[in-house]
TINUTI-618429 format. One record per residue: residue in three letters; residue number from 1; z, y, x of N, C-alpha, C, O, CB in turn. Coordinates in steps of 0.001 Angstrom, whole numbers, plus 500000, padded with zeros to 6 digits. Glycine has a CB too. Example, Ala and Ser with C-alpha at 12.3 -4.5 7.8 and 13.67 -1.06 7.14 Angstrom:
BEGIN
LOZA    aa     i      nup   nnorth    neast     caup   canorth   caeast      cup   cnorth    ceast      oup   onorth    oeast     cbup   cbnorth   cbeast
LOZA   Ala     1   507800   494310   513190   507800    495500   512300   507800   496700   513200   508465   496681   514236   509046    495527   511308
LOZA   Ser     2   507080   497750   512850   507140    498940   513670   507870   500030   512900   508039   501138   513409   505725    499402   514084
This chain:
BEGIN
LOZA    aa     i      nup   nnorth    neast     caup   canorth   caeast      cup   cnorth    ceast      oup   onorth    oeast     cbup   cbnorth   cbeast
LOZA   Unk     1   152717   840541   253413   154077    840288   253855   154228   840559   255345   155240   841115   255770   154478    838855   253537
LOZA   Unk     2   153212   840167   256163   153284    840416   257600   153297   841896   257877   153992   842348   258787   152119    839756   258327
LOZA   Unk     3   152527   842680   257095   152481    844119   257275   153848   844737   257020   154308   845568   257803   151437    844739   256352
LOZA   Unk     4   154508   844335   255922   155807    844898   255591   156831   844539   256649   157616   845396   257055   156269    844414   254223
LOZA   Unk     5   156847   843279   257113   157800    842871   258135   157560   843610   259437   158511   844007   260110   157723    841374   258365
LOZA   Unk     6   156284   843801   259802   155955    844511   261037   156372   845962   260967   156862   846522   261948   154470    844416   261325
LOZA   Unk     7   156179   846575   259811   156578    847979   259640   158081   848120   259781   158561   849033   260454   156123    848518   258268
LOZA   Unk     8   158840   847206   259140   160299    847260   259213   160783   847057   260646   161705   847744   261087   160919    846203   258292
LOZA   Unk     9   160172   846117   261384   160557    845867   262765   160272   847088   263627   161085   847465   264471   159822    844641   263316
LOZA   Unk    10   159108   847706   263411   158760    848896   264185   159738   850025   263934   160093   850756   264859   157351    849351   263854
LOZA   Unk    11   160181   850178   262689   161140    851223   262363   162470   850977   263063   163078   851910   263587   161346    851305   260852
LOZA   Unk    12   162925   849724   263076   164181    849378   263751   164088   849664   265246   165017   850232   265822   164531    847896   263516
LOZA   Unk    13   162974   849277   265889   162787    849519   267323   162802   851009   267621   163435   851449   268581   161470    848896   267812
LOZA   Unk    14   162098   851794   266791   162056    853238   266978   163449   853840   266907   163794   854708   267708   161152    853883   265937
LOZA   Unk    15   164244   853388   265961   165596    853912   265820   166474   853510   266997   167325   854292   267422   166217    853426   264519
LOZA   Unk    16   166282   852287   267539   167064    851849   268694   166721   852673   269931   167607   853052   270697   166823    850359   268970
LOZA   Unk    17   165427   852948   270121   165007    853771   271260   165600   855170   271152   166071   855735   272140   163467    853850   271339
LOZA   Unk    18   165573   855720   269944   166128    857050   269739   167623   857072   270036   168138   858033   270608   165867    857519   268310
LOZA   Unk    19   168310   856013   269644   169753    855935   269877   170080   855896   271352   171045   856533   271774   170335    854715   269193
LOZA   Unk    20   169313   855171   272156   169583    855058   273577   169414   856391   274290   170049   856641   275314   168677    854020   274198
LOZA   Unk    21   168546   857254   273739   168333    858552   274368   169030   859673   273625   168663   860838   273777   166861    858847   274462
LOZA   Unk    22   170031   859338   272823   170658    860337   271974   171516   861307   272765   171976   860997   273864   171491    859667   270919
LOZA   Unk    23   171725   862490   272191   172586    863499   272784   174044   863071   272641   174336   862149   271880   172350    864880   272127
LOZA   Unk    24   174972   863723   273357   176386    863383   273238   176860   863455   271790   176352   864241   270991   177225    864311   274105
LOZA   Unk    25   177821   862636   271479   178285    862523   270105   178925   863816   269614   179527   864556   270393   179270    861379   269982
LOZA   Unk    26   178793   864080   268333   179415    865227   267690   180351   864708   266604   180467   863501   266394   178342    866202   267097
LOZA   Unk    27   181014   865630   265920   181942    865223   264869   181179   864671   263673   180044   865064   263403   182828    866406   264440
LOZA   Unk    28   181826   863749   262960   181216    863194   261752   181159   864259   260667   182006   865151   260613   182000    861957   261257
LOZA   Unk    29   180139   864156   259790   179970    865101   258686   179526   864348   257443   179069   863208   257521   178947    866208   259050
LOZA   Unk    30   179664   864995   256305   179163    864438   255059   178744   865575   254140   179326   866660   254154   180229    863542   254380
LOZA   Unk    31   177708   865293   253332   177288    866324   252386   176719   865681   251132   176241   864547   251139   176249    867264   253026
LOZA   Unk    32   176790   866453   250056   176164    866059   248805   174914   866906   248616   174826   868009   249155   177146    866219   247600
LOZA   Unk    33   173942   866400   247853   172677    867124   247723   172062   866889   246350   172394   865934   245648   171694    866696   248825
LOZA   Unk    34   171166   867781   245997   170370    867644   244802   168996   868206   245056   168840   869119   245867   171033    868337   243614
LOZA   Unk    35   167984   867672   244371   166649    868169   244639   165609   867659   243667   165902   866917   242729   166250    867809   246014
LOZA   Unk    36   164388   868082   243922   163234    867685   243132   162330   866785   243964   162259   866913   245186   162460    868922   242629
LOZA   Unk    37   161644   865877   243285   160718    864960   243957   159359   864986   243269   159259   865056   242044   161284    863522   243970
LOZA   Unk    38   158328   864927   244085   156974    864710   243582   156624   863253   243831   156627   862808   244979   155934    865675   244268
LOZA   Unk    39   156322   862499   242776   155960    861090   242879   154449   860974   242678   153943   861239   241588   156744    860219   241828
LOZA   Unk    40   153740   860584   243720   152286    860434   243634   151945   858967   243884   152309   858413   244921   151550    861370   244663
LOZA   Unk    41   151249   858338   242940   150916    856916   243058   149509   856784   243633   148521   856854   242903   151020    856195   241674
LOZA   Unk    42   149431   856594   244936   148134    856531   245611   147749   855119   246029   146640   854906   246517   148145    857422   246821
LOZA   Unk    43   148630   854164   245850   148368    852810   246304   148628   851815   245171   149414   852077   244260   149237    852475   247532
LOZA   Unk    44   147954   850677   245250   148190    849555   244331   148132   849990   242872   149147   849985   242176   149542    848915   244620
LOZA   Unk    45   146941   850365   242412   146781    850871   241043   146292   849786   240091   145566   850079   239142   145807    852047   241025
LOZA   Unk    46   146681   848536   240334   146306    847423   239472   147555   846772   238883   148626   846769   239490   145473    846387   240253
LOZA   Unk    47   147385   846227   237697   148445    845446   237062   147851   844124   236595   146747   844093   236052   149092    846225   235868
LOZA   Unk    48   148580   843038   236805   148170    841727   236321   148729   841564   234904   149944   841516   234711   148671    840575   237279
LOZA   Unk    49   147834   841480   233920   148253    841419   232527   147834   840083   231919   146674   839685   232022   147653    842596   231723
LOZA   Unk    50   148769   839403   231295   148498    838161   230567   148837   838381   229096   149869   838966   228765   149320    836960   231159
LOZA   Unk    51   147958   837908   228221   148142    838099   226778   148051   836753   226085   147041   836057   226190   147088    839086   226199
LOZA   Unk    52   149109   836390   225376   149095    835169   224574   148736   835561   223143   149510   836226   222455   150484    834420   224632
LOZA   Unk    53   147549   835138   222705   147040    835536   221398   147938   834965   220301   148157   833754   220250   145576    835062   221210
LOZA   Unk    54   148455   835821   219430   149352    835326   218373   148596   834529   217308   147398   834719   217100   150086    836498   217715
LOZA   Unk    55   149312   833652   216653   148713    832833   215591   148205   833720   214450   148847   834694   214057   149741    831803   215053
LOZA   Unk    56   147032   833348   213936   146496    834017   212766   145828   835347   213017   145434   836015   212061   147557    834211   211809
LOZA   Unk    57   145683   835764   214265   145103    837074   214538   143601   837002   214790   142855   837866   214328   145790    837704   215727
LOZA   Unk    58   143145   835969   215525   141730    835817   215832   141297   834376   215573   142092   833439   215649   141440    836220   217297
LOZA   Unk    59   139985   834232   215259   139430    832888   215039   138024   832831   215618   137306   833831   215644   139415    832522   213519
LOZA   Unk    60   137642   831640   216082   136282    831384   216563   135745   830188   215791   136322   829101   215828   136249    831123   218122
LOZA   Unk    61   134628   830400   215088   134048    829321   214293   135002   828778   213260   134982   827587   212950   133601    828210   215184
LOZA   Unk    62   135846   829653   212720   136807    829229   211708   138065   828623   212263   138961   828265   211498   136178    828262   210805
LOZA   Unk    63   138167   828492   213589   139353    827910   214208   140276   829011   214731   139845   829905   215459   138954    826956   215351
LOZA   Unk    64   141524   828933   214357   142515    829896   214850   142715   829676   216355   142936   828548   216795   143875    829751   214078
LOZA   Unk    65   142639   830746   217132   142807    830615   218591   144196   831083   219030   144408   831395   220201   141720    831425   219334
LOZA   Unk    66   145133   831130   218092   146499    831506   218430   147088   830591   219480   146885   829377   219442   147367    831495   217196
LOZA   Unk    67   147827   831179   220428   148434    830424   221526   147591   830399   222781   148082   830022   223845   148700    829026   221092
LOZA   Unk    68   146307   830798   222679   145436    830857   223855   145854   832020   224742   146142   833112   224253   143949    830999   223440
LOZA   Unk    69   145886   831780   226046   146271    832825   226997   145048   833354   227730   144224   832586   228225   147304    832289   228005
LOZA   Unk    70   144941   834669   227791   143883    835323   228557   144540   836302   229517   145647   836775   229262   142856    836049   227619
LOZA   Unk    71   143862   836608   230620   144477    837504   231605   143418   838261   232382   142219   838038   232213   145371    836716   232568
LOZA   Unk    72   143885   839166   233240   142984    839941   234069   143730   841002   234857   144873   841336   234547   141912    840582   233221
LOZA   Unk    73   143062   841533   235892   143593    842655   236661   143142   843944   235982   141948   844231   235904   143117    842603   238159
LOZA   Unk    74   144089   844700   235503   143818    845896   234712   144179   847130   235533   145206   847154   236212   144610    845872   233371
LOZA   Unk    75   143328   848154   235467   143648    849412   236139   144882   850033   235518   145015   850092   234295   142463    850391   236068
LOZA   Unk    76   145794   850501   236384   146970    851218   235903   147029   852557   236638   147387   852619   237814   148290    850380   236125
LOZA   Unk    77   146675   853611   235934   146649    854945   236532   147859   855736   236037   148148   855782   234841   145319    855690   236187
LOZA   Unk    78   148560   856358   236995   149772    857104   236671   149615   858558   237071   149110   858870   238150   150993    856488   237365
LOZA   Unk    79   150055   859442   236190   150036    860866   236505   151072   861171   237587   152092   860489   237697   150307    861712   235237
LOZA   Unk    80   150792   862210   238386   151797    862699   239329   153023   863158   238544   152901   863850   237534   151229    863861   240208
LOZA   Unk    81   154203   862765   239019   155437    862949   238268   156457   863754   239065   156545   863616   240285   156023    861600   237880
LOZA   Unk    82   157227   864592   238376   158353    865290   238988   159635   864539   238631   159923   864304   237458   158422    866783   238515
LOZA   Unk    83   160399   864167   239658   161669    863482   239449   162832   864327   239927   162643   865344   240594   161673    862141   240161
LOZA   Unk    84   164041   863898   239582   165261    864592   239981   166120   863628   240804   166261   862457   240453   166048    865123   238730
LOZA   Unk    85   166692   864135   241905   167443    863272   242812   168802   863879   243140   168909   865077   243401   166649    863030   244099
LOZA   Unk    86   169837   863047   243123   171171    863405   243584   171524   862482   244743   171166   861304   244728   172229    863301   242426
LOZA   Unk    87   172225   863007   245752   172504    862170   246908   173817   862485   247597   174396   863558   247427   171404    862297   247885
LOZA   Unk    88   174268   861519   248378   175425    861672   249261   175042   861133   250631   174422   860073   250725   176688    860929   248694
LOZA   Unk    89   175405   861854   251706   175059    861438   253064   176269   861564   253977   176939   862596   253997   173887    862274   253611
LOZA   Unk    90   176541   860508   254728   177567    860523   255777   176874   860425   257125   176079   859512   257349   178596    859354   255591
LOZA   Unk    91   177170   861365   258035   176567    861395   259374   177635   861020   260396   178672   861677   260493   175957    862806   259696
LOZA   Unk    92   177374   859965   261150   178341    859498   262140   178304   860394   263386   177348   861147   263569   178056    858025   262523
LOZA   Unk    93   179334   860324   264246   179314    861090   265498   178122   860736   266396   177726   861539   267241   180606    860857   266260
LOZA   Unk    94   177549   859538   266217   176411    859110   267040   175072   859467   266398   174025   859027   266872   176478    857606   267284
LOZA   Unk    95   175093   860261   265325   173889    860782   264648   173186   859776   263742   172102   860066   263235   172914    861264   265672
LOZA   Unk    96   173775   858605   263528   173271    857719   262480   173802   858221   261138   174852   858860   261079   173696    856226   262737
LOZA   Unk    97   173079   857931   260075   173588    858341   258774   173396   857236   257745   172471   856429   257832   172898    859623   258310
LOZA   Unk    98   174296   857227   256771   174251    856322   255631   174471   857149   254370   175162   858167   254398   175319    855181   255759
LOZA   Unk    99   173889   856710   253281   174068    857473   252054   173616   856725   250825   173150   855588   250896   173332    858761   252145
LOZA   Unk   100   173763   857388   249700   173330    856835   248435   172525   857869   247669   172603   859064   247953   174527    856362   247610
LOZA   Unk   101   171753   857405   246698   170935    858320   245910   170858   857830   244467   170996   856641   244180   169517    858451   246517
LOZA   Unk   102   170635   858778   243583   170425    858504   242168   169207   859323   241756   169217   860550   241853   171704    858858   241292
LOZA   Unk   103   168142   858631   241288   166875    859297   240976   166500   859022   239529   166610   857898   239040   165748    858824   241929
LOZA   Unk   104   166055   860072   238859   165579    859952   237479   164120   860403   237424   163784   861483   237908   166464    860799   236499
LOZA   Unk   105   163252   859572   236833   161839    859935   236735   161185   859204   235570   161534   858066   235256   161101    859614   238049
LOZA   Unk   106   160235   859876   234938   159412    859273   233881   157956   859284   234341   157412   860334   234682   159577    860042   232515
LOZA   Unk   107   157333   858107   234346   155951    857978   234805   155039   857733   233615   155176   856725   232922   155814    856836   235838
LOZA   Unk   108   154113   858646   233374   153153    858484   232294   151804   858065   232861   151325   858637   233840   153019    859785   231481
LOZA   Unk   109   151197   857061   232236   149931    856555   232746   149138   855843   231678   149360   856034   230483   150166    855629   233903
LOZA   Unk   110   148195   855006   232132   147292    854322   231204   146874   852974   231772   146544   852860   232952   146050    855187   230913
LOZA   Unk   111   146894   851959   230921   146309    850662   231239   144886   850636   230693   144649   851023   229548   147165    849488   230648
LOZA   Unk   112   143936   850178   231518   142545    850126   231061   141817   849006   231796   141811   848961   233026   141827    851490   231289
LOZA   Unk   113   141196   848094   231023   140461    846996   231628   140179   845889   230628   140337   846071   229421   141227    846443   232807
LOZA   Unk   114   139756   844728   231148   139387    843589   230312   140262   842388   230639   140563   842111   231800   137903    843236   230498
LOZA   Unk   115   140665   841678   229575   141317    840384   229733   140322   839313   229301   139637   839461   228289   142650    840302   228900
LOZA   Unk   116   140249   838228   230080   139259    837198   229785   139914   835825   229764   140924   835583   230425   138119    837231   230813
LOZA   Unk   117   139317   834946   228994   139817    833581   228908   138788   832674   228267   137622   833042   228120   141121    833534   228122
LOZA   Unk   118   139233   831473   227883   138319    830465   227346   139012   829674   226244   140184   829319   226364   137825    829517   228464
LOZA   Unk   119   138276   829402   225172   138788    828549   224098   137719   827520   223761   136713   827831   223122   139181    829390   222833
LOZA   Unk   120   137955   826292   224203   137044    825178   223943   135590   825531   224314   134655   825299   223548   137124    824771   222462
LOZA   Unk   121   135445   826099   225518   134112    826426   226013   133576   827766   225545   132476   828157   225936   133169    825370   225609
LOZA   Unk   122   134314   828466   224732   133892    829780   224252   134608   830876   225045   135836   830887   225131   134180    829930   222733
LOZA   Unk   123   133834   831792   225620   134420    832889   226376   135116   833874   225448   134616   834204   224372   133348    833603   227200
LOZA   Unk   124   136283   834336   225891   137053    835322   225134   137219   836563   226001   137548   836465   227183   138445    834749   224696
LOZA   Unk   125   136992   837718   225412   137178    838985   226120   137967   839929   225231   137664   840083   224048   135811    839617   226522
LOZA   Unk   126   138991   840566   225815   139858    841466   225069   139958   842774   225844   140426   842795   226982   141273    840834   224835
LOZA   Unk   127   139516   843868   225222   139557    845177   225879   140958   845776   225765   141556   845817   224690   138506    846136   225258
LOZA   Unk   128   141458   846239   226911   142777    846876   226954   142603   848348   227299   141994   848690   228313   143711    846173   227988
LOZA   Unk   129   143133   849200   226464   143182    850635   226753   144372   851213   226008   144311   851462   224804   141846    851359   226341
LOZA   Unk   130   145468   851424   226754   146704    851886   226125   147430   852858   227047   147517   852640   228255   147617    850693   225773
LOZA   Unk   131   147947   853931   226461   148845    854808   227203   150178   854096   227394   150598   853297   226557   149040    856168   226466
LOZA   Unk   132   150828   854396   228502   152108    853743   228800   153018   854713   229538   152560   855650   230191   151893    852456   229640
LOZA   Unk   133   154307   854466   229420   155290    855291   230113   156383   854392   230677   156869   853478   230011   155891    856365   229161
LOZA   Unk   134   156756   854676   231926   157872    853968   232554   159002   854969   232778   158850   855932   233530   157437    853291   233907
LOZA   Unk   135   160136   854734   232120   161328    855546   232332   162186   854833   233368   162568   853678   233178   162120    855780   230991
LOZA   Unk   136   162488   855526   234467   163118    854855   235600   164372   855581   236071   164393   856806   236197   162135    854737   236745
LOZA   Unk   137   165414   854797   236329   166619    855273   237005   166805   854406   238252   166896   853182   238156   167890    855211   236054
LOZA   Unk   138   166862   855047   239422   166981    854314   240679   168335   854589   241308   168734   855742   241471   165848    854698   241650
LOZA   Unk   139   169034   853527   241658   170281    853614   242420   169975   853044   243805   169669   851859   243939   171477    852828   241705
LOZA   Unk   140   170057   853883   244828   169595    853441   246141   170610   853660   247245   171509   854493   247133   168331    854145   246492
LOZA   Unk   141   170445   852893   248317   171213    853052   249550   170232   853361   250669   169229   852666   250830   172061    851769   249876
LOZA   Unk   142   170520   854406   251446   169630    854845   252514   170372   854901   253842   171578   855142   253878   169029    856214   252185
LOZA   Unk   143   169652   854679   254921   170203    854811   256262   169140   855332   257201   167946   855174   256947   170755    853473   256764
LOZA   Unk   144   169573   855959   258297   168589    856476   259241   169237   857106   260450   170416   856888   260728   167698    857479   258567
LOZA   Unk   145   168446   857895   261171   168921    858475   262435   168366   859886   262610   167174   860125   262420   168512    857585   263636
LOZA   Unk   146   169258   860823   262980   168861    862193   263320   168517   862257   264816   169276   861775   265658   170003    863214   262965
LOZA   Unk   147   167366   862857   265131   166900    862895   266514   167468   864058   267318   167612   863940   268535   165408    862964   266537
LOZA   Unk   148   167793   865171   266681   168188    866372   267405   169465   866954   266816   169790   866703   265656   167064    867413   267375
LOZA   Unk   149   170195   867741   267626   171368    868430   267091   170958   869582   266172   169771   869869   266013   172246    868955   268235
LOZA   Unk   150   171945   870231   265575   171690    871351   264684   171016   872497   265445   171115   872577   266670   173001    871830   264036
LOZA   Unk   151   170319   873399   264702   170304    873491   263241   169220   872652   262561   169430   872180   261444   170131    874915   262843
LOZA   Unk   152   168063   872454   263209   166967    871710   262590   167007   870272   263093   166886   870029   264294   165586    872371   262902
LOZA   Unk   153   167178   869315   262177   167403    867924   262564   166374   867001   261912   166542   866621   260754   168824    867487   262180
LOZA   Unk   154   165314   866634   262631   164367    865641   262094   164992   864243   262096   165897   863964   262883   163052    865639   262919
LOZA   Unk   155   164503   863369   261212   165094    862043   261114   164089   861030   260582   163069   861387   259993   166326    862078   260220
LOZA   Unk   156   164404   859757   260806   163707    858646   260155   164707   857953   259240   165916   858028   259456   163100    857639   261208
LOZA   Unk   157   164190   857279   258216   165102    856644   257273   164449   855424   256638   163228   855270   256665   165537    857639   256191
LOZA   Unk   158   165272   854572   256073   164830    853426   255295   165910   853073   254296   167048   853522   254427   164502    852219   256206
LOZA   Unk   159   165568   852276   253303   166585    851949   252316   166153   850915   251305   165015   850446   251307   166994    853169   251607
LOZA   Unk   160   167091   850572   250439   166875    849617   249351   167275   850288   248038   168197   851104   248004   167691    848293   249581
LOZA   Unk   161   166578   849938   246963   166887    850525   245676   166944   849500   244563   166218   848506   244582   165883    851570   245344
LOZA   Unk   162   167811   849746   243594   167870    848974   242360   167334   849885   241265   167890   850956   241022   169340    848467   242042
LOZA   Unk   163   166252   849466   240599   165557    850306   239642   165725   849758   238223   165364   848618   237931   164071    850410   240006
LOZA   Unk   164   166276   850591   237362   166460    850233   235960   165322   850890   235182   165346   852096   234936   167880    850687   235416
LOZA   Unk   165   164330   850094   234799   163092    850618   234225   162901   850182   232780   163375   849126   232359   161905    850172   235054
LOZA   Unk   166   162196   851022   232033   161778    850675   230682   160294   850987   230551   159883   852136   230710   162615    851446   229610
LOZA   Unk   167   159493   849974   230261   158050    850132   230056   157780   850250   228561   158145   849368   227785   157253    848934   230673
LOZA   Unk   168   157137   851345   228164   156798    851599   226764   155280   851679   226659   154676   852647   227123   157476    852918   226233
LOZA   Unk   169   154656   850662   226049   153204    850646   225854   152908   851140   224443   153406   850584   223464   152609    849210   226085
LOZA   Unk   170   152103   852176   224349   151821    852796   223063   151229   851788   222074   150331   851016   222411   150867    853975   223247
LOZA   Unk   171   151753   851816   220851   151295    850954   219751   151562   849468   219994   151038   848621   219271   149816    851162   219526
LOZA   Unk   172   152369   849147   220999   152724    847746   221245   154244   847603   221108   154735   847191   220057   152235    847273   222669
LOZA   Unk   173   154983   847938   222155   156437    847844   222129   156960   848350   223455   156183   848797   224299   156915    846386   221856
LOZA   Unk   174   158257   848287   223648   158879    848665   224912   159797   847548   225383   160319   846775   224579   159663    849990   224768
LOZA   Unk   175   159987   847471   226701   160814    846412   227278   161490   846948   228538   160859   847640   229338   159960    845141   227601
LOZA   Unk   176   162775   846628   228714   163529    847042   229891   163614   845894   230898   163640   844721   230526   164941    847515   229490
LOZA   Unk   177   163657   846259   232173   163774    845256   233231   164371   845915   234465   164315   847134   234623   162390    844615   233558
LOZA   Unk   178   164942   845093   235336   165548    845570   236577   164746   845043   237764   164444   843852   237837   167037    845126   236677
LOZA   Unk   179   164401   845942   238696   163591    845568   239849   164161   846189   241125   164910   847165   241076   162127    846005   239646
LOZA   Unk   180   163793   845606   242258   164207    846130   243553   163044   846850   244226   161877   846598   243924   164734    844998   244454
LOZA   Unk   181   163388   847753   245146   162368    848466   245911   162850   848696   247334   164050   848695   247611   162016    849807   245239
LOZA   Unk   182   161876   848895   248240   162139    849160   249655   161541   850520   250000   160438   850844   249559   161543    848030   250572
LOZA   Unk   183   162269   851321   250791   161810    852662   251151   161741   852815   252665   162523   852204   253393   162736    853730   250550
LOZA   Unk   184   160796   853638   253140   160695    853984   254559   160012   855338   254667   159057   855615   253941   159909    852889   255366
LOZA   Unk   185   160499   856181   255570   159888    857491   255741   160649   858337   256731   161375   857817   257578   159801    858207   254421
LOZA   Unk   186   160483   859646   256625   161141    860569   257532   161130   861973   256971   160467   862253   255972   160478    860544   258895
LOZA   Unk   187   161887   862873   257638   161958    864246   257171   162751   865092   258132   162905   864739   259301   162569    864313   255788
LOZA   Unk   188   163257   866214   257643   164048    867117   258469   165028   867873   257581   164714   868217   256441   163137    868103   259250
LOZA   Unk   189   166226   868127   258119   167240    868924   257443   167590   870130   258318   167707   870011   259537   168507    868070   257135
LOZA   Unk   190   167754   871281   257682   168158    872499   258388   169575   872847   257962   169839   873078   256782   167177    873686   258097
LOZA   Unk   191   170481   872882   258928   171895    873148   258662   172204   874608   258972   171928   875090   260071   172806    872207   259498
LOZA   Unk   192   172776   875303   257998   173191    876690   258189   174532   876888   257495   174606   876905   256266   172119    877689   257635
LOZA   Unk   193   175580   877036   258277   176920    877084   257724   177244   875777   257028   177098   874704   257613   177066    878257   256757
LOZA   Unk   194   177685   875862   255781   177979    874654   255011   176796   874182   254177   176933   873234   253403   179161    874897   254111
LOZA   Unk   195   175654   874812   254315   174503    874474   253498   173472   873687   254284   173334   873836   255498   173877    875726   252934
LOZA   Unk   196   172753   872846   253555   171685    872026   254144   170416   872218   253298   170443   872062   252078   172103    870495   254209
LOZA   Unk   197   169325   872554   253957   168016    872642   253306   167119   871581   253925   166987   871524   255147   167387    874078   253456
LOZA   Unk   198   166510   870752   253114   165748    869647   253694   164548   869224   252879   164394   869581   251711   166633    868480   253881
LOZA   Unk   199   163705   868450   253537   162536    867866   252884   162218   866551   253578   162448   866410   254779   161307    868839   252925
LOZA   Unk   200   161687   865582   252827   161268    864325   253431   160087   863742   252682   159818   864079   251529   162423    863327   253455
LOZA   Unk   201   159398   862865   253371   158238    862152   252815   158465   860670   253043   158792   860252   254154   156882    862629   253471
LOZA   Unk   202   158294   859877   252002   158565    858452   252153   157653   857634   251254   157044   858136   250310   160031    858146   251839
LOZA   Unk   203   157586   856355   251590   156818    855388   250817   157791   854397   250198   158641   853839   250892   155758    854658   251704
LOZA   Unk   204   157668   854179   248898   158489    853179   248203   157613   851995   247810   156483   852166   247352   159178    853794   246943
LOZA   Unk   205   158149   850802   247995   157432    849592   247584   158274   848880   246540   159370   848403   246837   157135    848652   248806
LOZA   Unk   206   157760   848807   245309   158476    848161   244212   158117   846674   244182   156942   846315   244106   158138    848840   242849
LOZA   Unk   207   159124   845826   244242   158914    844388   244373   158687   843746   243009   159601   843685   242187   160109    843733   245072
LOZA   Unk   208   157474   843272   242772   157119    842418   241631   157786   842831   240327   158658   842130   239813   157480    840996   241934
LOZA   Unk   209   157369   843973   239799   157845    844379   238481   157191   843507   237421   155968   843378   237383   157549    845877   238219
LOZA   Unk   210   157994   842920   236575   157448    842096   235490   158110   842475   234180   159334   842578   234090   157648    840586   235780
LOZA   Unk   211   157282   842679   233165   157759    843065   231845   157180   842116   230797   156013   841731   230870   157376    844532   231528
LOZA   Unk   212   158006   841748   229828   157561    840968   228677   157551   841901   227474   158595   842170   226880   158487    839714   228428
LOZA   Unk   213   156360   842397   227113   156235    843356   226022   155454   842688   224889   154234   842544   224970   155527    844677   226499
LOZA   Unk   214   156164   842280   223835   155577    841505   222743   154840   840293   223323   155454   839454   223982   154608    842386   221890
LOZA   Unk   215   153514   840196   223078   152752    839038   223553   152112   839279   224914   151322   838459   225381   151679    838677   222547
LOZA   Unk   216   152445   840393   225552   151884    840735   226850   152915   840483   227953   154102   840761   227781   151419    842206   226869
LOZA   Unk   217   152444   839952   229088   153247    839868   230300   152561   840745   231350   151421   840485   231736   153403    838371   230798
LOZA   Unk   218   153260   841779   231807   152688    842755   232734   153404   842638   234069   154627   842755   234133   152798    844206   232171
LOZA   Unk   219   152638   842406   235147   153196    842306   236494   152479   843293   237404   151249   843337   237427   153073    840857   237045
LOZA   Unk   220   153233   844079   238149   152616    845031   239075   153537   845301   240251   154744   845070   240178   152273    846345   238358
LOZA   Unk   221   152948   845797   241343   153667    846199   242546   153303   847657   242828   152328   847935   243526   153316    845265   243772
LOZA   Unk   222   154086   848579   242284   153788    849993   242501   154204   850421   243907   155226   849966   244422   154498    850861   241448
LOZA   Unk   223   153412   851293   244522   153717    851820   245861   153539   853336   245830   152495   853842   246241   152794    851165   246963
LOZA   Unk   224   154547   854070   245348   154410    855523   245273   154749   856224   246588   155530   855725   247398   155294    856060   244176
LOZA   Unk   225   154142   857388   246774   154520    858302   247841   155446   859352   247223   155106   859955   246205   153252    858965   248518
LOZA   Unk   226   156610   859574   247832   157597    860517   247316   157785   861669   248296   158060   861451   249476   158942    859809   247051
LOZA   Unk   227   157637   862882   247807   157926    864093   248584   159144   864754   247956   159126   865117   246780   156689    865081   248615
LOZA   Unk   228   160209   864909   248749   161471    865420   248232   161827   866741   248898   161710   866876   250116   162591    864398   248444
LOZA   Unk   229   162261   867715   248105   162853    868962   248605   164283   869015   248056   164497   868849   246855   162001    870248   248166
LOZA   Unk   230   165266   869247   248945   166648    869166   248499   167505   870276   249101   167164   870873   250122   167230    867813   248856
LOZA   Unk   231   168632   870533   248430   169656    871462   248904   170972   870700   248921   171307   870011   247958   169747    872754   247998
LOZA   Unk   232   171719   870824   250017   172981    870116   250133   174116   871011   250545   173908   872144   250980   172853    869004   251102
LOZA   Unk   233   175343   870487   250402   176534    871237   250793   177442   870318   251609   177804   869231   251159   177285    871800   249540
LOZA   Unk   234   177808   870769   252823   178678    870008   253723   180139   870256   253324   180550   871398   253115   178429    870411   255225
LOZA   Unk   235   180913   869171   253221   182316    869321   252853   183201   868451   253740   184421   868444   253579   182526    868961   251374
């Protein structure tokens, strides 16, 4: 938590310093954009999984162990994913910008590990190995600052997102849930006439995703790296 707060504070300070040294104001602009994203999950590849054993499924010494809960930290590996992004950006005369985004992505991966527990002094171990897919729609708000005038304009940005996700675990079930995320990063846009060509790199932090899938409770904090290439039109 201290790391996240420190990063956010540093980003705010950087943007304030940039604003104080900004070039003279220009006219306000706005553009719409569309692009492709590469989603690479390089951080936080663990999921906390809890399993409540259903009645009548397992027994120890003739005793049904239904209702016993076992848990563990399970590896969650996700393939690199291509997503699609639509956006709107408003640029103020002082070079600050605000905007919105809509992102669609499907993440395919695998849960693999052991769940452990205890029933009346008897150790219980349950092997988990299942393919899984997360279908995600993100509605986000972004803000940031352009450092230089046209044509090539580098920038820093941050934002908040509302993520509508569905977790589908193979041979188990699927469950939908809504989660929030925080974004921070930077990039550059090249303006030529009414067209904008741009790219950015950012880190997203998904806040405590929790899914109830049949008898499983899955909790994870995904931290993907997103590389975006986009084309926009100024209107």
